[in-house]
N, C-alpha and C positions, 0 to 999 in steps of 0.2 A: 533520398529521404533525409529528414532532419532527425538528429539524435541529441539528447541532453546528456551531458557528462557532469556529474556532481562529485567533486572531490572533497572529502572531509579531512581537515587538518588534524594532525596529532597535537595534543596540548604541548605548548612550549616549543613549537617548531618555527617561530618567526625568523630566527637567524638563518636557518636552512632555507626558508622560503625566499628571503631577500637575496641570498647567495645564488639561488637557482632561477630567480626571476628573469634575468635577461634571456636565458636559453628557453624558458617557458614562453615568454612573449614572442620570441622569434618564430616558434612553431605556430602560434596563433596568427601572427602577421602573415605567415605563408598561407594559412587557410583563408585569411581575408583577401590576399592578393589573388587567390584562385576563385574568389566570389562564393566561398562555401561557408563563411562564418556569419551567423545571424547575430549572436551576442556572446560576450564573455566578460567575466569580472569576478572579483573576490567578494566574500561575505565578511564584513567587519565583525569582530567578536563582540563589539559593544555598539550601541546605537549612536554612531558618529561616523561622518564621512572619512575622517582620519583617525583610526583607532589607536595610533601611537603604539606604545609598548604592549597594549592588550592584544594586538595582532589580528589575526583572521581565523574564522572557524572553517573556512573552506572556499570553494570556487564553483562557479557555474559556467558551463560552455554549452552553447547550442550551435551545432554546425551540421552541414550536409556531408554524408558519407554514402558509399555505394551499398553498404549493408551494416547490420548490427555487428557482425564480426569485424568489419573494417573499422568501425567506430571504436570497438573494444581494443583492437590492436593499436590504434592511434593513441587512445587513452593510456594504455599500458606502457607506452614509451615516453610518457610525460616526465620531464626532468624533476618535477616535484615528487614523483614516486621514487626515482633513483636517489634523491636527496633526503628521503625520509620525511617529507612534509605531509603527504597524504597518508592517512590511516586506513581509509576506505574510499573506493571509487565505484560509483554506480553509473551504468550506461543504459539508457532506455530510449526507445523510439519516441519521437516528439512530433505532435501535429500542431502547427501554428494555426490558431483560430483568429486572433486579433493582434494588432490591427490588420485589416484585410489588405 
């Protein structure tokens, strides 16, 4: 089943985000290689593709996991949590409707 993982950044955590990004991306690339990643990306803190020093307000990941517990376990191990980037992480089941 698909699950959405929404991470909300702590204010002022851009430096920590950039430092932890390679390890964060490696985990996402592993999901992609397994065919389990539907989409992933950051949410710019301002209305711009490159927010510069404004940074990001969080991230969205939609991926396939065996269960809600498995999705939560995966999310809890995110390098952004260890680096203090995420202030809050929400994991919910997700049902893709479109595009078909």
